N, C-alpha and C positions, 0 to 999 in steps of 0.2 A: 322195779326195773327188770325187764326181760333178759334172760340169759346172763344172769349175774356172774361176774368173775369170782373165782374162788381165791381168796387172799388169806395168807397165813401171816399173823403178827406175832413176833417174838417180844418178850418183855412186856406182855400185854397188861400186866398190873401196874406198870410204871407210869410216871408223869407224862412223858412225851406221848406214849400211846393213848393215854386217857384223853388227850386233846382232840384226837381224831376219831375215836371209837364211836361216838354218837352218830356221826355221818357215815362211817364205815359200816355200821350195823344195818343201816338203811340201804346202802349201795351195793354191798358185797355179801357173798356167802363167806363167813369168816371161820378160820381156825385160829384159836387164841392159845398161845403157849407161854408158860413162865414156870419158875421154880416155886411160886407161891400163888395163892388164889385171892389174896387181899391187897388193897392198895396201901399207900403210905399212911393212911388214916386208920388202917385196920378194917376197912369195909370190903366186903366180898365183891369181886368183879365177876359178873355173870359169864359163864361159858369157858372159863380158863381150864386148860388141861395141863397137867404137870409134865414137864420135860426139861431135862438138863442138857443143853446143847454143847456144854463143854466136854461131855463124855465122848471119847473118840469112837465108841461103839455105836455107829449111826443106826444100826438095826433097831436100837431101843426106841427110836422116835421116827423111823423111816415112814411108818404108816401115815403120819400126820401130813406128809408132803405129797402124797399120791393125789394126782388130779388137781394140784394147786397151780394157778396161773401166775401168781406173783407173791413174793414174800416182802414184808416190811420188817426190817431187823432193828428192833429197839433195845434188845437185851444187852446188858453188860454188867460186869462186876467192878465196882469202884475200889480205889484204895491203892494198894501196894503194886510194885513192879510185878510181883508174882501173879497178882490178880489180872494185871494188864496182859501178861503172857497168856493167861487163860482166855482172855477176851480175843486174842489173836487166834488161839486154837479154835474157839467157838466160831469165829468168822470163817476159818478154813472149813470146819465141819459143815457150816451152813452152805457155803458155796459148793462144796463137793456133793452134798446130798441133793441140792437143787439141780446140779448137773446130772446126777444119776437118775433122778426122778423126773427129769425133763420139765422142770419149772422154767418158765421162759425168762423171768426177770426178777431181780432183787433190788429193793430200794433200802439203802442202808443209812442208819442214823450215824453219820460221821459227826464232826464237830468243827467249829471255827478254830479249835485248839490244834487241829492238824497243821495249821500254818500260823500259829500264834506268835512265833518268833518275830514276824513282820510287824506285829503291833508295837513292839518295843521301838521299832524304827519310825512308825507313824507318830506315836506320842512323843518321840524324841525329835520331831520335826525333820526327819530324814526321808520320809516316805509319805505318799498321799493315799494310795488305794492298793488293795490286794485283789488279784483276780484268780479264778480257779485254775488257770493254766500255768501259774507260777509253781515252781518246785515247792512242795509242802515241807515246811521246816518248823519244828516245835522245840521248846526248851524244857519239856517236862514229859514224864512217862505216859500220862493220859493222852497227850497230843501225839506222842510217838506211836501209841497203839492205834489211834485213829488214822494216822498216816499209813500205817501198815495195813489196816482194813482196805484203804483205797488202793495201795499198790497191789495187794493180793487180789482185790476185785478186778483190777485191770488184767492181771494174768489170766483169770478165768474168762474175761470178756474177749480176749484175743483169739480164743479157740485152741490154744496150745495144750489145754488139759483135755484129754480124751477126744480131741478133735471136734469139740462142740463149744459154741459160744454161749456164755451165760450173760444175758443183758444185765447191765449194772449201772445203777444210779447211786451216787454218794451225796447225801445232803449234809452239808456242814451247818448244823444247827447253830443259830446265834444266841439270842437272849429271849427264850420263850416264857417270859414272865410278865405279869401285870404289876409287879412291884419294883420295877427297875429304878424308879426315882424315889422310892419311899425313904431311904436312908441317905440320899445324896447330900454331899457337902457343897454348899454354894460356892465355896472357895476353889473347889476342884472341877473346873469347867471342862477339862479334858475327859475326866471320868464321866461327867454328864453327857458329853458328846458321844463317848464310847457306848454308853447304855442306850442312848437314843438311836444310834446307828445300827446296833445289833438286834434291836427289838424284832420279835416275830410273834404276831398275833395267832390265836388258835385257828381262825378261819383261813388265814394265809398259809399256815402250816398244812392244814387239811387240803387246801387247793393244790399246794406244791406236791404233796404226796400223791394225791389222786392223779394229777397230770403226769407225774413220774411213773405211775403204774400204767396209765392208759394211753399215753402218746405212742402211736404205732412204731415210729422210727426214731431211735435215739443214737444212731450211728454218728461217729465223728467223721472228719474229712478223710480218714483213712479206712473207713468201713468198720471200725471197732465200736460195738454198742456199749459205750462207756461214757458217762458224764459225771461231772462234779458241779453241784449247784450250792450256792450259799443260801441258807435258810433264814432269810430276813424279810421283813415287810418293805413297803415302798417308802423307805425312810429318807427324809431330807438330809439327815446327818450321816447317811451311809458312807462307809469307807471300804466296804466289800462290794465287788461287782456282781450284779445279777443279770447282766446283759445276755449271757449265754442261756440262762433259764428262760428269759423272755423269748429268745429266738428259737430254741430247740423244742420246748414244750408249751410255749405260749403262756408262761406264768404271768399272771396279771394281778399282783397283790393289791388288796383293797384298802389296807390300813397304812397310816403314816404316824410314826411315834410323835412327831412334832404337833400333830393334831390330837392324837389320842391322849397325850399328857400335857396339853396346852396350859391348863390351869396350874398344875404343879411346876411346869417349866417357868411360867410367869413368876411364881413365888420364888423360885430359886434365882431367877435372873434379877429380881428386885433385891433380894437379900445380898447377892453378889455386888450389885451396884451400890447399895447402901453401905456395905462393908468396905468398898473400895474407895 
């Protein structure tokens, strides 16, 4: 591909990044950063350079961001509230150094948990669908941190920091697993519905990331280059809206969980019917 974009990926040894790297390696000039060079199975990931983006001394990793067109931010530290605070610090460090080094756009791995409070309402039969323009509300620290990523990203997108706008896409990742129904209970139909609705295939994730990187204009109706997209496939059981992703970046997911898991779903449906 002529004139390849230079794309930096954080958390490059992690699972989410691993689903896109094969295509990214062909399509972009990559800079891969993480705090370790091996994946969850202990296997080396080619090309990773060590950088701790929670460190507020941005000069320690500034060189990696020079000449970069876009950043895909997958890095995070899981667990305690203290770790989530570090994740927020890391998001700030990332946004700030991108602004300083004139990186045009960041694509951030947010999560469906940024608004997971609404799921309680959905499965309590009080709500039908969640859209990206609803106020993000979570009932846990992980989701709170993702909300904060999004709010902080919006601040940088408005141009109020150093009078420069950092284009910003937040992808609320759904269920990026091929094992969503492996341990499903036939009696728990709402959980089955949830897993089918949240499913995100690897190729749809890759398309979503690529279009989030490459779409020329992501401005909202007020001229702010900021978007939140739900990261799911074209699922018949969907309860999160991807209308804006289709409209803004022409996201055209190719997979549907009802078809992908049709045989397993038939097993579960039969078991539920027989038990009932």
